[in-house]
N, CA and C atoms of all chains as a GROMACS GRO file, in nm:
protein
  645
    1ASP      N    1   7.087   9.321  10.355
    1ASP     CA    2   7.014   9.422  10.289
    1ASP      C    3   7.094   9.563  10.319
    2ILE      N    4   7.137   9.612  10.215
    2ILE     CA    5   7.227   9.720  10.247
    2ILE      C    6   7.159   9.864  10.247
    3SER      N    7   7.021   9.855  10.213
    3SER     CA    8   6.938   9.973  10.229
    3SER      C    9   6.935  10.005  10.376
    4ALA      N   10   6.943   9.903  10.473
    4ALA     CA   11   6.929   9.916  10.606
    4ALA      C   12   7.030  10.021  10.646
    5LEU      N   13   7.160  10.028  10.579
    5LEU     CA   14   7.261  10.116  10.632
    5LEU      C   15   7.229  10.255  10.632
    6SER      N   16   7.124  10.313  10.540
    6SER     CA   17   7.090  10.440  10.551
    6SER      C   18   7.045  10.494  10.680
    7GLY      N   19   6.999  10.400  10.763
    7GLY     CA   20   6.952  10.433  10.899
    7GLY      C   21   7.094  10.459  10.986
    8ASP      N   22   7.188  10.404  10.944
    8ASP     CA   23   7.306  10.402  11.024
    8ASP      C   24   7.363  10.530  11.028
    9ALA      N   25   7.326  10.620  10.931
    9ALA     CA   26   7.372  10.777  10.929
    9ALA      C   27   7.312  10.822  11.052
   10GLY      N   28   7.194  10.810  11.079
   10GLY     CA   29   7.117  10.862  11.202
   10GLY      C   30   7.194  10.825  11.315
   11VAL      N   31   7.235  10.686  11.340
   11VAL     CA   32   7.297  10.635  11.461
   11VAL      C   33   7.429  10.724  11.462
   12ALA      N   34   7.504  10.743  11.366
   12ALA     CA   35   7.639  10.801  11.370
   12ALA      C   36   7.619  10.940  11.422
   13ASN      N   37   7.518  11.014  11.354
   13ASN     CA   38   7.476  11.163  11.391
   13ASN      C   39   7.457  11.158  11.537
   14ILE      N   40   7.369  11.092  11.578
   14ILE     CA   41   7.319  11.088  11.728
   14ILE      C   42   7.461  11.064  11.825
   15SER      N   43   7.532  10.981  11.787
   15SER     CA   44   7.650  10.950  11.864
   15SER      C   45   7.740  11.078  11.884
   16VAL      N   46   7.768  11.147  11.759
   16VAL     CA   47   7.842  11.245  11.765
   16VAL      C   48   7.787  11.362  11.859
   17ASP      N   49   7.667  11.384  11.826
   17ASP     CA   50   7.589  11.500  11.908
   17ASP      C   51   7.609  11.468  12.054
   18ALA      N   52   7.602  11.342  12.097
   18ALA     CA   53   7.596  11.293  12.225
   18ALA      C   54   7.739  11.314  12.294
   19ALA      N   55   7.831  11.284  12.231
   19ALA     CA   56   7.976  11.303  12.268
   19ALA      C   57   8.035  11.433  12.268
   20ILE      N   58   7.996  11.518  12.154
   20ILE     CA   59   8.067  11.638  12.152
   20ILE      C   60   7.995  11.752  12.115
   21GLY      N   61   7.878  11.735  12.082
   21GLY     CA   62   7.783  11.849  12.052
   21GLY      C   63   7.805  11.965  12.152
   22GLY      N   64   7.802  12.076  12.111
   22GLY     CA   65   7.833  12.194  12.203
   22GLY      C   66   7.954  12.220  12.261
   23SER      N   67   8.048  12.117  12.251
   23SER     CA   68   8.182  12.150  12.311
   23SER      C   69   8.287  12.216  12.225
   24THR      N   70   8.392  12.267  12.278
   24THR     CA   71   8.495  12.350  12.216
   24THR      C   72   8.617  12.240  12.209
   25TYR      N   73   8.683  12.252  12.077
   25TYR     CA   74   8.810  12.178  12.064
   25TYR      C   75   8.894  12.184  12.174
   26GLN      N   76   8.940  12.068  12.236
   26GLN     CA   77   9.034  12.080  12.343
   26GLN      C   78   9.132  11.948  12.339
   27HIS      N   79   9.248  11.996  12.308
   27HIS     CA   80   9.343  11.894  12.305
   27HIS      C   81   9.364  11.781  12.399
   28SER      N   82   9.324  11.823  12.515
   28SER     CA   83   9.340  11.720  12.625
   28SER      C   84   9.219  11.625  12.627
   29ARG      N   85   9.110  11.662  12.560
   29ARG     CA   86   8.989  11.574  12.562
   29ARG      C   87   8.976  11.500  12.429
   30VAL      N   88   9.030  11.541  12.343
   30VAL     CA   89   8.990  11.488  12.208
   30VAL      C   90   9.013  11.347  12.197
   31ASN      N   91   9.111  11.267  12.268
   31ASN     CA   92   9.121  11.150  12.276
   31ASN      C   93   9.004  11.075  12.316
   32GLN      N   94   8.938  11.106  12.431
   32GLN     CA   95   8.846  11.039  12.489
   32GLN      C   96   8.702  11.077  12.396
   33TRP      N   97   8.689  11.188  12.341
   33TRP     CA   98   8.582  11.209  12.249
   33TRP      C   99   8.570  11.114  12.123
   34SER      N  100   8.692  11.104  12.059
   34SER     CA  101   8.681  11.008  11.948
   34SER      C  102   8.654  10.867  11.995
   35SER      N  103   8.719  10.832  12.096
   35SER     CA  104   8.672  10.686  12.142
   35SER      C  105   8.530  10.689  12.183
   36SER      N  106   8.481  10.778  12.249
   36SER     CA  107   8.341  10.779  12.291
   36SER      C  108   8.251  10.757  12.157
   37VAL      N  109   8.268  10.849  12.060
   37VAL     CA  110   8.205  10.850  11.946
   37VAL      C  111   8.196  10.702  11.879
   38VAL      N  112   8.318  10.651  11.848
   38VAL     CA  113   8.318  10.512  11.775
   38VAL      C  114   8.252  10.407  11.877
   39GLU      N  115   8.267  10.397  12.009
   39GLU     CA  116   8.224  10.312  12.099
   39GLU      C  117   8.054  10.324  12.089
   40ASN      N  118   8.026  10.436  12.119
   40ASN     CA  119   7.879  10.467  12.122
   40ASN      C  120   7.805  10.437  12.001
   41CYS      N  121   7.865  10.465  11.876
   41CYS     CA  122   7.799  10.441  11.752
   41CYS      C  123   7.809  10.289  11.743
   42LEU      N  124   7.921  10.218  11.759
   42LEU     CA  125   7.926  10.078  11.749
   42LEU      C  126   7.827  10.001  11.831
   43GLY      N  127   7.798  10.041  11.955
   43GLY     CA  128   7.712   9.996  12.041
   43GLY      C  129   7.564  10.002  11.987
   44GLN      N  130   7.545  10.119  11.945
   44GLN     CA  131   7.398  10.109  11.877
   44GLN      C  132   7.372  10.032  11.772
   45LEU      N  133   7.479  10.020  11.677
   45LEU     CA  134   7.465   9.946  11.564
   45LEU      C  135   7.459   9.791  11.618
   46THR      N  136   7.522   9.739  11.693
   46THR     CA  137   7.527   9.609  11.719
   46THR      C  138   7.382   9.574  11.795
   47LYS      N  139   7.333   9.664  11.870
   47LYS     CA  140   7.202   9.640  11.932
   47LYS      C  141   7.093   9.634  11.826
   48LEU      N  142   7.091   9.676  11.688
   48LEU     CA  143   7.018   9.651  11.594
   48LEU      C  144   7.008   9.506  11.559
   49GLY      N  145   7.103   9.419  11.612
   49GLY     CA  146   7.086   9.268  11.567
   49GLY      C  147   7.100   9.214  11.440
   50LYS      N  148   7.162   9.301  11.339
   50LYS     CA  149   7.159   9.247  11.200
   50LYS      C  150   7.289   9.176  11.195
   51PRO      N  151   7.294   9.079  11.070
   51PRO     CA  152   7.394   9.002  11.049
   51PRO      C  153   7.508   9.069  10.982
   52PHE      N  154   7.562   9.154  11.071
   52PHE     CA  155   7.684   9.234  10.995
   52PHE      C  156   7.810   9.240  11.081
   53LYS      N  157   7.924   9.255  11.036
   53LYS     CA  158   8.038   9.279  11.109
   53LYS      C  159   8.052   9.427  11.078
   54TYR      N  160   8.099   9.511  11.175
   54TYR     CA  161   8.096   9.671  11.157
   54TYR      C  162   8.244   9.716  11.184
   55ILE      N  163   8.281   9.811  11.106
   55ILE     CA  164   8.396   9.899  11.135
   55ILE      C  165   8.350  10.053  11.132
   56VAL      N  166   8.362  10.120  11.252
   56VAL     CA  167   8.341  10.255  11.264
   56VAL      C  168   8.479  10.337  11.293
   57THR      N  169   8.485  10.445  11.198
   57THR     CA  170   8.614  10.545  11.222
   57THR      C  171   8.566  10.664  11.243
   58CYS      N  172   8.637  10.726  11.311
   58CYS     CA  173   8.610  10.875  11.350
   58CYS      C  174   8.735  10.977  11.340
   59ILE      N  175   8.724  11.075  11.275
   59ILE     CA  176   8.821  11.186  11.271
   59ILE      C  177   8.764  11.298  11.329
   60ILE      N  178   8.843  11.377  11.419
   60ILE     CA  179   8.812  11.503  11.489
   60ILE      C  180   8.929  11.595  11.446
   61MET      N  181   8.895  11.709  11.381
   61MET     CA  182   8.992  11.807  11.345
   61MET      C  183   8.955  11.940  11.390
   62GLN      N  184   9.061  12.008  11.448
   62GLN     CA  185   9.038  12.156  11.506
   62GLN      C  186   9.026  12.255  11.382
   63LYS      N  187   8.948  12.330  11.378
   63LYS     CA  188   8.925  12.435  11.277
   63LYS      C  189   9.026  12.547  11.288
   64ASN      N  190   9.124  12.530  11.183
   64ASN     CA  191   9.206  12.661  11.188
   64ASN      C  192   9.259  12.700  11.045
   65GLY      N  193   9.176  12.635  10.953
   65GLY     CA  194   9.218  12.677  10.823
   65GLY      C  195   9.296  12.566  10.739
   66ALA      N  196   9.344  12.457  10.815
   66ALA     CA  197   9.422  12.356  10.741
   66ALA      C  198   9.333  12.279  10.636
   67GLY      N  199   9.397  12.224  10.550
   67GLY     CA  200   9.316  12.146  10.453
   67GLY      C  201   9.317  11.998  10.503
   68LEU      N  202   9.192  11.931  10.490
   68LEU     CA  203   9.185  11.794  10.510
   68LEU      C  204   9.117  11.705  10.395
   69GLN      N  205   9.163  11.603  10.343
   69GLN     CA  206   9.118  11.523  10.243
   69GLN      C  207   9.117  11.380  10.295
   70THR      N  208   9.014  11.305  10.280
   70THR     CA  209   9.020  11.164  10.312
   70THR      C  210   8.961  11.092  10.198
   71ALA      N  211   8.997  10.956  10.170
   71ALA     CA  212   8.931  10.877  10.061
   71ALA      C  213   8.933  10.740  10.107
   72THR      N  214   8.835  10.658  10.070
   72THR     CA  215   8.818  10.512  10.108
   72THR      C  216   8.797  10.419   9.986
   73SER      N  217   8.862  10.298   9.997
   73SER     CA  218   8.843  10.214   9.892
   73SER      C  219   8.816  10.075   9.944
   74CYS      N  220   8.706  10.021   9.890
   74CYS     CA  221   8.661   9.873   9.965
   74CYS      C  222   8.650   9.779   9.861
   75PHE      N  223   8.714   9.660   9.901
   75PHE     CA  224   8.692   9.534   9.816
   75PHE      C  225   8.606   9.435   9.890
   76TRP      N  226   8.488   9.421   9.858
   76TRP     CA  227   8.377   9.339   9.927
   76TRP      C  228   8.275   9.300   9.831
   77ASP      N  229   8.179   9.252   9.885
   77ASP     CA  230   8.065   9.192   9.807
   77ASP      C  231   7.952   9.331   9.783
   78ASN      N  232   7.940   9.377   9.674
   78ASN     CA  233   7.867   9.498   9.640
   78ASN      C  234   7.720   9.465   9.671
   79THR      N  235   7.664   9.346   9.654
   79THR     CA  236   7.521   9.310   9.670
   79THR      C  237   7.490   9.333   9.818
   80THR      N  238   7.580   9.305   9.909
   80THR     CA  239   7.536   9.299  10.055
   80THR      C  240   7.607   9.385  10.148
   81ASP      N  241   7.719   9.447  10.126
   81ASP     CA  242   7.805   9.527  10.198
   81ASP      C  243   7.777   9.674  10.172
   82GLY      N  244   7.806   9.764  10.253
   82GLY     CA  245   7.798   9.909  10.237
   82GLY      C  246   7.845   9.988  10.338
   83SER      N  247   7.853  10.137  10.317
   83SER     CA  248   7.882  10.214  10.420
   83SER      C  249   7.827  10.356  10.418
   84CYS      N  250   7.842  10.434  10.503
   84CYS     CA  251   7.785  10.568  10.507
   84CYS      C  252   7.905  10.663  10.576
   85THR      N  253   7.896  10.781  10.543
   85THR     CA  254   7.989  10.880  10.613
   85THR      C  255   7.895  10.996  10.658
   86VAL      N  256   7.948  11.050  10.786
   86VAL     CA  257   7.872  11.145  10.840
   86VAL      C  258   7.968  11.279  10.860
   87ARG      N  259   7.941  11.378  10.812
   87ARG     CA  260   8.039  11.487  10.815
   87ARG      C  261   7.963  11.591  10.927
   88TRP      N  262   8.014  11.618  11.035
   88TRP     CA  263   7.948  11.712  11.126
   88TRP      C  264   8.051  11.811  11.185
   89GLU      N  265   7.999  11.943  11.216
   89GLU     CA  266   8.092  12.041  11.250
   89GLU      C  267   8.015  12.125  11.358
   90ASN      N  268   8.109  12.203  11.433
   90ASN     CA  269   8.048  12.310  11.513
   90ASN      C  270   8.145  12.415  11.500
   91LYS      N  271   8.155  12.521  11.589
   91LYS     CA  272   8.226  12.630  11.560
   91LYS      C  273   8.384  12.606  11.564
   92SER      N  274   8.436  12.526  11.643
   92SER     CA  275   8.566  12.494  11.656
   92SER      C  276   8.626  12.361  11.615
   93MET      N  277   8.545  12.273  11.550
   93MET     CA  278   8.594  12.143  11.494
   93MET      C  279   8.504  12.083  11.404
   94TYR      N  280   8.584  11.996  11.322
   94TYR     CA  281   8.505  11.922  11.229
   94TYR      C  282   8.507  11.774  11.295
   95CYS      N  283   8.410  11.702  11.261
   95CYS     CA  284   8.414  11.548  11.279
   95CYS      C  285   8.349  11.469  11.176
   96ILE      N  286   8.439  11.369  11.134
   96ILE     CA  287   8.392  11.290  11.028
   96ILE      C  288   8.377  11.144  11.073
   97VAL      N  289   8.264  11.090  11.062
   97VAL     CA  290   8.247  10.951  11.111
   97VAL      C  291   8.213  10.852  10.991
   98SER      N  292   8.280  10.740  10.978
   98SER     CA  293   8.232  10.639  10.876
   98SER      C  294   8.198  10.518  10.921
   99VAL      N  295   8.083  10.463  10.882
   99VAL     CA  296   8.056  10.329  10.915
   99VAL      C  297   8.048  10.224  10.807
  100PHE      N  298   8.119  10.116  10.824
  100PHE     CA  299   8.116  10.020  10.726
  100PHE      C  300   8.053   9.894  10.772
  101GLY      N  301   7.962   9.833  10.690
  101GLY     CA  302   7.887   9.706  10.735
  101GLY      C  303   7.927   9.596  10.614
  102LEU      N  304   7.957   9.481  10.680
  102LEU     CA  305   7.993   9.370  10.605
  102LEU      C  306   7.917   9.253  10.631
  103ALA      N  307   7.845   9.202  10.543
  103ALA     CA  308   7.766   9.088  10.569
  103ALA      C  309   7.825   8.950  10.605
  104ILE      N  310   7.776   8.886  10.702
  104ILE     CA  311   7.845   8.776  10.759
  104ILE      C  312   7.780   8.673  10.664
  105MET      N  313   9.100   6.687  10.376
  105MET     CA  314   9.168   6.809  10.336
  105MET      C  315   9.182   6.880  10.463
  106GLU      N  316   9.300   6.950  10.493
  106GLU     CA  317   9.334   6.988  10.620
  106GLU      C  318   9.294   7.147  10.612
  107PHE      N  319   9.201   7.192  10.722
  107PHE     CA  320   9.143   7.309  10.733
  107PHE      C  321   9.251   7.426  10.777
  108GLN      N  322   9.284   7.519  10.685
  108GLN     CA  323   9.381   7.617  10.734
  108GLN      C  324   9.323   7.754  10.802
  109SER      N  325   9.341   7.788  10.904
  109SER     CA  326   9.276   7.906  10.964
  109SER      C  327   9.372   8.012  10.914
  110VAL      N  328   9.303   8.122  10.877
  110VAL     CA  329   9.377   8.253  10.857
  110VAL      C  330   9.375   8.365  10.954
  111SER      N  331   9.491   8.435  10.973
  111SER     CA  332   9.491   8.556  11.058
  111SER      C  333   9.556   8.678  10.957
  112PHE      N  334   9.510   8.786  11.016
  112PHE     CA  335   9.561   8.910  10.937
  112PHE      C  336   9.714   8.933  10.966
  113ASN      N  337   9.783   8.964  10.857
  113ASN     CA  338   9.938   8.968  10.900
  113ASN      C  339   9.949   9.142  10.878
  114SER      N  340   9.948   9.199  10.992
  114SER     CA  341   9.948   9.355  10.966
  114SER      C  342  10.089   9.415  10.945
  115ASP      N  343  10.192   9.345  10.976
  115ASP     CA  344  10.316   9.386  10.922
  115ASP      C  345  10.328   9.403  10.779
  116GLU      N  346  10.294   9.300  10.713
  116GLU     CA  347  10.292   9.267  10.573
  116GLU      C  348  10.212   9.400  10.497
  117ALA      N  349  10.098   9.417  10.564
  117ALA     CA  350   9.991   9.527  10.514
  117ALA      C  351  10.065   9.650  10.528
  118SER      N  352  10.134   9.668  10.644
  118SER     CA  353  10.198   9.811  10.683
  118SER      C  354  10.282   9.839  10.587
  119ASN      N  355  10.378   9.749  10.553
  119ASN     CA  356  10.488   9.756  10.459
  119ASN      C  357  10.440   9.795  10.317
  120CYS      N  358  10.335   9.721  10.286
  120CYS     CA  359  10.282   9.747  10.158
  120CYS      C  360  10.207   9.884  10.145
  121VAL      N  361  10.156   9.930  10.243
  121VAL     CA  362  10.085  10.076  10.234
  121VAL      C  363  10.200  10.176  10.239
  122LYS      N  364  10.304  10.148  10.308
  122LYS     CA  365  10.422  10.263  10.329
  122LYS      C  366  10.484  10.274  10.190
  123GLU      N  367  10.497  10.176  10.112
  123GLU     CA  368  10.543  10.193   9.971
  123GLU      C  369  10.460  10.249   9.883
  124CYS      N  370  10.321  10.224   9.904
  124CYS     CA  371  10.221  10.299   9.801
  124CYS      C  372  10.229  10.442   9.830
  125ILE      N  373  10.235  10.485   9.973
  125ILE     CA  374  10.236  10.628   9.998
  125ILE      C  375  10.367  10.697   9.952
  126GLU      N  376  10.476  10.615   9.991
  126GLU     CA  377  10.608  10.695   9.936
  126GLU      C  378  10.614  10.703   9.781
  127SER      N  379  10.553  10.622   9.713
  127SER     CA  380  10.552  10.614   9.554
  127SER      C  381  10.454  10.724   9.503
  128ILE      N  382  10.347  10.753   9.590
  128ILE     CA  383  10.273  10.858   9.532
  128ILE      C  384  10.276  10.998   9.581
  129ILE      N  385  10.321  11.014   9.717
  129ILE     CA  386  10.341  11.165   9.760
  129ILE      C  387  10.468  11.186   9.818
  130GLY      N  388  10.563  11.083   9.814
  130GLY     CA  389  10.694  11.096   9.859
  130GLY      C  390  10.765  11.217   9.808
  131GLY      N  391  10.817  11.318   9.877
  131GLY     CA  392  10.889  11.433   9.838
  131GLY      C  393  10.795  11.551   9.776
  132LEU      N  394  10.661  11.535   9.784
  132LEU     CA  395  10.590  11.643   9.741
  132LEU      C  396  10.546  11.738   9.847
  133ASP      N  397  10.507  11.858   9.812
  133ASP     CA  398  10.448  11.953   9.911
  133ASP      C  399  10.294  11.938   9.909
  134TYR      N  400  10.233  11.980  10.022
  134TYR     CA  401  10.094  12.001  10.019
  134TYR      C  402  10.031  12.078   9.900
  135ASN      N  403   9.940  12.018   9.827
  135ASN     CA  404   9.890  12.104   9.714
  135ASN      C  405   9.742  12.076   9.714
  136GLN      N  406   9.654  12.174   9.736
  136GLN     CA  407   9.515  12.177   9.739
  136GLN      C  408   9.453  12.117   9.638
  137ASN      N  409   9.507  12.147   9.522
  137ASN     CA  410   9.451  12.106   9.390
  137ASN      C  411   9.485  11.962   9.367
  138LYS      N  412   9.600  11.894   9.414
  138LYS     CA  413   9.611  11.766   9.387
  138LYS      C  414   9.578  11.665   9.491
  139VAL      N  415   9.539  11.720   9.635
  139VAL     CA  416   9.532  11.616   9.725
  139VAL      C  417   9.408  11.527   9.710
  140ASN      N  418   9.306  11.572   9.646
  140ASN     CA  419   9.199  11.488   9.592
  140ASN      C  420   9.259  11.367   9.527
  141GLN      N  421   9.334  11.379   9.424
  141GLN     CA  422   9.368  11.266   9.359
  141GLN      C  423   9.478  11.196   9.425
  142TRP      N  424   9.555  11.248   9.510
  142TRP     CA  425   9.658  11.173   9.602
  142TRP      C  426   9.587  11.075   9.684
  143THR      N  427   9.472  11.109   9.758
  143THR     CA  428   9.421  11.032   9.832
  143THR      C  429   9.339  10.905   9.771
  144ALA      N  430   9.294  10.942   9.664
  144ALA     CA  431   9.228  10.830   9.582
  144ALA      C  432   9.336  10.744   9.530
  145SER      N  433   9.448  10.784   9.480
  145SER     CA  434   9.558  10.715   9.440
  145SER      C  435   9.588  10.606   9.536
  146ILE      N  436   9.623  10.667   9.662
  146ILE     CA  437   9.680  10.590   9.769
  146ILE      C  438   9.588  10.466   9.789
  147VAL      N  439   9.447  10.502   9.830
  147VAL     CA  440   9.372  10.392   9.857
  147VAL      C  441   9.345  10.290   9.745
  148GLU      N  442   9.348  10.326   9.627
  148GLU     CA  443   9.330  10.233   9.504
  148GLU      C  444   9.442  10.155   9.495
  149HIS      N  445   9.567  10.215   9.509
  149HIS     CA  446   9.686  10.148   9.481
  149HIS      C  447   9.712  10.050   9.601
  150SER      N  448   9.686  10.084   9.725
  150SER     CA  449   9.704   9.998   9.838
  150SER      C  450   9.615   9.878   9.831
  151LEU      N  451   9.479   9.906   9.791
  151LEU     CA  452   9.388   9.792   9.781
  151LEU      C  453   9.428   9.680   9.673
  152THR      N  454   9.468   9.750   9.558
  152THR     CA  455   9.514   9.665   9.461
  152THR      C  456   9.626   9.563   9.487
  153GLN      N  457   9.736   9.623   9.562
  153GLN     CA  458   9.840   9.544   9.618
  153GLN      C  459   9.788   9.433   9.726
  154LEU      N  460   9.701   9.468   9.800
  154LEU     CA  461   9.640   9.372   9.915
  154LEU      C  462   9.574   9.270   9.854
  155VAL      N  463   9.500   9.286   9.746
  155VAL     CA  464   9.407   9.200   9.684
  155VAL      C  465   9.492   9.092   9.606
  156LYS      N  466   9.610   9.150   9.550
  156LYS     CA  467   9.708   9.071   9.462
  156LYS      C  468   9.752   8.960   9.560
  157GLN      N  469   9.762   8.984   9.692
  157GLN     CA  470   9.814   8.880   9.782
  157GLN      C  471   9.724   8.734   9.786
  158GLY      N  472   9.603   8.755   9.732
  158GLY     CA  473   9.531   8.632   9.710
  158GLY      C  474   9.477   8.585   9.840
  159LYS      N  475   9.472   8.653   9.938
  159LYS     CA  476   9.422   8.594  10.066
  159LYS      C  477   9.257   8.604  10.080
  160PRO      N  478   9.186   8.515  10.167
  160PRO     CA  479   9.040   8.528  10.158
  160PRO      C  480   8.969   8.628  10.230
  161TYR      N  481   9.013   8.748  10.203
  161TYR     CA  482   8.985   8.869  10.295
  161TYR      C  483   8.883   8.987  10.208
  162LYS      N  484   8.792   9.048  10.272
  162LYS     CA  485   8.731   9.171  10.224
  162LYS      C  486   8.808   9.277  10.285
  163TYR      N  487   8.856   9.371  10.211
  163TYR     CA  488   8.927   9.487  10.259
  163TYR      C  489   8.858   9.636  10.263
  164ILE      N  490   8.895   9.712  10.367
  164ILE     CA  491   8.863   9.850  10.347
  164ILE      C  492   8.986   9.942  10.366
  165VAL      N  493   9.025  10.034  10.287
  165VAL     CA  494   9.127  10.090  10.308
  165VAL      C  495   9.091  10.242  10.309
  166ASN      N  496   9.129  10.309  10.413
  166ASN     CA  497   9.096  10.468  10.435
  166ASN      C  498   9.214  10.542  10.450
  167SER      N  499   9.221  10.667  10.383
  167SER     CA  500   9.332  10.738  10.400
  167SER      C  501   9.306  10.902  10.422
  168ALA      N  502   9.374  10.966  10.492
  168ALA     CA  503   9.346  11.106  10.534
  168ALA      C  504   9.484  11.177  10.513
  169ILE      N  505   9.480  11.301  10.440
  169ILE     CA  506   9.584  11.385  10.426
  169ILE      C  507   9.565  11.520  10.477
  170MET      N  508   9.636  11.558  10.566
  170MET     CA  509   9.616  11.689  10.629
  170MET      C  510   9.732  11.790  10.618
  171GLN      N  511   9.720  11.907  10.582
  171GLN     CA  512   9.827  12.003  10.571
  171GLN      C  513   9.872  12.031  10.700
  172LYS      N  514  10.005  12.054  10.726
  172LYS     CA  515  10.071  12.089  10.853
  172LYS      C  516  10.051  12.234  10.881
  173SER      N  517   9.964  12.273  10.973
  173SER     CA  518   9.951  12.402  11.005
  173SER      C  519   9.904  12.442  11.138
  174GLY      N  520   9.946  12.333  11.234
  174GLY     CA  521   9.934  12.348  11.368
  174GLY      C  522   9.792  12.303  11.425
  175ALA      N  523   9.702  12.271  11.332
  175ALA     CA  524   9.559  12.222  11.372
  175ALA      C  525   9.589  12.071  11.448
  176GLY      N  526   9.505  12.050  11.543
  176GLY     CA  527   9.503  11.903  11.599
  176GLY      C  528   9.427  11.828  11.523
  177LEU      N  529   9.461  11.704  11.497
  177LEU     CA  530   9.383  11.600  11.446
  177LEU      C  531   9.386  11.484  11.507
  178HIS      N  532   9.267  11.397  11.534
  178HIS     CA  533   9.259  11.282  11.617
  178HIS      C  534   9.172  11.178  11.526
  179THR      N  535   9.225  11.068  11.520
  179THR     CA  536   9.141  10.954  11.462
  179THR      C  537   9.110  10.842  11.547
  180ALA      N  538   9.006  10.779  11.543
  180ALA     CA  539   8.987  10.644  11.630
  180ALA      C  540   8.913  10.561  11.544
  181ASN      N  541   8.889  10.428  11.569
  181ASN     CA  542   8.810  10.339  11.514
  181ASN      C  543   8.778  10.226  11.617
  182SER      N  544   8.666  10.173  11.575
  182SER     CA  545   8.619  10.052  11.662
  182SER      C  546   8.553   9.954  11.572
  183CYS      N  547   8.593   9.817  11.604
  183CYS     CA  548   8.542   9.723  11.503
  183CYS      C  549   8.476   9.608  11.591
  184TYR      N  550   8.349   9.561  11.504
  184TYR     CA  551   8.285   9.458  11.570
  184TYR      C  552   8.290   9.343  11.473
  185TRP      N  553   8.373   9.235  11.497
  185TRP     CA  554   8.406   9.131  11.418
  185TRP      C  555   8.475   9.002  11.485
  186ASP      N  556   8.522   8.934  11.397
  186ASP     CA  557   8.575   8.806  11.449
  186ASP      C  558   8.727   8.827  11.473
  187THR      N  559   8.757   8.826  11.622
  187THR     CA  560   8.888   8.878  11.645
  187THR      C  561   8.994   8.762  11.610
  188THR      N  562   8.965   8.638  11.592
  188THR     CA  563   9.053   8.544  11.564
  188THR      C  564   9.104   8.554  11.415
  189THR      N  565   9.024   8.595  11.324
  189THR     CA  566   9.048   8.608  11.191
  189THR      C  567   9.077   8.753  11.122
  190ASP      N  568   9.004   8.835  11.180
  190ASP     CA  569   9.013   8.978  11.120
  190ASP      C  570   9.105   9.054  11.189
  191GLY      N  571   9.157   9.185  11.108
  191GLY     CA  572   9.244   9.277  11.172
  191GLY      C  573   9.262   9.397  11.100
  192SER      N  574   9.357   9.481  11.152
  192SER     CA  575   9.370   9.609  11.091
  192SER      C  576   9.503   9.658  11.126
  193CYS      N  577   9.541   9.765  11.034
  193CYS     CA  578   9.678   9.821  11.063
  193CYS      C  579   9.665   9.959  11.024
  194THR      N  580   9.738  10.059  11.080
  194THR     CA  581   9.736  10.195  11.060
  194THR      C  582   9.866  10.253  11.051
  195VAL      N  583   9.904  10.327  10.928
  195VAL     CA  584  10.034  10.365  10.902
  195VAL      C  585  10.038  10.525  10.911
  196ARG      N  586  10.125  10.582  10.990
  196ARG     CA  587  10.120  10.721  10.996
  196ARG      C  588  10.238  10.772  10.924
  197TRP      N  589  10.222  10.873  10.828
  197TRP     CA  590  10.336  10.908  10.750
  197TRP      C  591  10.344  11.053  10.750
  198GLU      N  592  10.449  11.121  10.746
  198GLU     CA  593  10.465  11.279  10.744
  198GLU      C  594  10.583  11.310  10.654
  199ASN      N  595  10.586  11.442  10.604
  199ASN     CA  596  10.689  11.496  10.543
  199ASN      C  597  10.684  11.662  10.596
  200ARG      N  598  10.765  11.733  10.538
  200ARG     CA  599  10.740  11.882  10.576
  200ARG      C  600  10.626  11.951  10.591
  201THR      N  601  10.548  11.916  10.474
  201THR     CA  602  10.412  12.002  10.480
  201THR      C  603  10.279  11.933  10.501
  202MET      N  604  10.293  11.801  10.513
  202MET     CA  605  10.152  11.714  10.540
  202MET      C  606  10.172  11.605  10.617
  203TYR      N  607  10.072  11.556  10.668
  203TYR     CA  608  10.060  11.429  10.741
  203TYR      C  609   9.978  11.328  10.645
  204CYS      N  610  10.007  11.208  10.652
  204CYS     CA  611   9.908  11.114  10.593
  204CYS      C  612   9.886  10.988  10.675
  205VAL      N  613   9.752  10.963  10.710
  205VAL     CA  614   9.723  10.837  10.791
  205VAL      C  615   9.642  10.743  10.702
  206VAL      N  616   9.681  10.618  10.705
  206VAL     CA  617   9.623  10.531  10.635
  206VAL      C  618   9.581  10.391  10.719
  207SER      N  619   9.470  10.361  10.698
  207SER     CA  620   9.418  10.236  10.788
  207SER      C  621   9.374  10.149  10.687
  208VAL      N  622   9.406  10.012  10.715
  208VAL     CA  623   9.353   9.903  10.636
  208VAL      C  624   9.280   9.814  10.736
  209PHE      N  625   9.153   9.770  10.696
  209PHE     CA  626   9.080   9.671  10.774
  209PHE      C  627   9.061   9.555  10.690
  210ALA      N  628   9.087   9.437  10.747
  210ALA     CA  629   9.064   9.317  10.673
  210ALA      C  630   8.961   9.213  10.750
  211VAL      N  631   8.866   9.178  10.666
  211VAL     CA  632   8.750   9.097  10.740
  211VAL      C  633   8.748   8.973  10.650
  212ALA      N  634   8.763   8.865  10.736
  212ALA     CA  635   8.776   8.719  10.667
  212ALA      C  636   8.643   8.697  10.591
  213VAL      N  637   8.658   8.631  10.459
  213VAL     CA  638   8.541   8.590  10.397
  213VAL      C  639   8.502   8.438  10.465
  214GLY      N  640   8.381   8.417  10.496
  214GLY     CA  641   8.345   8.279  10.522
  214GLY      C  642   8.376   8.183  10.439
  215LEU      N  643   8.424   8.060  10.483
  215LEU     CA  644   8.453   7.955  10.396
  215LEU      C  645   8.335   7.865  10.356
   0.00000   0.00000   0.00000
């Protein structure tokens, strides 16, 4: 039931806030931040106990005026599979998290 | 009938994606007006090539293009799937003016 994925945007938002909310971009820490975000998010999703395989991706980019464009294309079952993307930012960085759910 | 188990060939997918990137943005400079259609072309083209291989997989192809201006960029992904049959590969490409990162995720279709 892909309508259930709309709740996953909430999970992704909470995971990002928990990992980097209020922090300033730091090159030495961004590695562990992006790992925390995806692991945290995946943990919350699997706890929901739904019959899905999940892929969670995260991009963190420093704000300095550079342009960033992302795109995704999926080959799956449109009736059961779905995705959601959350765009988050604070004063020093952008964070984009995507969740893909594929029915088993 | 013999049961054949499949596993994801990430080298093959990697080469397929590299060719797609080269054919679409190889030799071009970062252009804000065009980057939208570049990322869309890269994912669609890569996906088509992968599906043509006719393997029993669902695919997700993700691409990011970033202008080179000194900003830091970090990506990460985490997957909850069947590690014996599913897999992914990530290709990092760059030229003088931009970086391109493409990730392919392949999830086996149940038989």
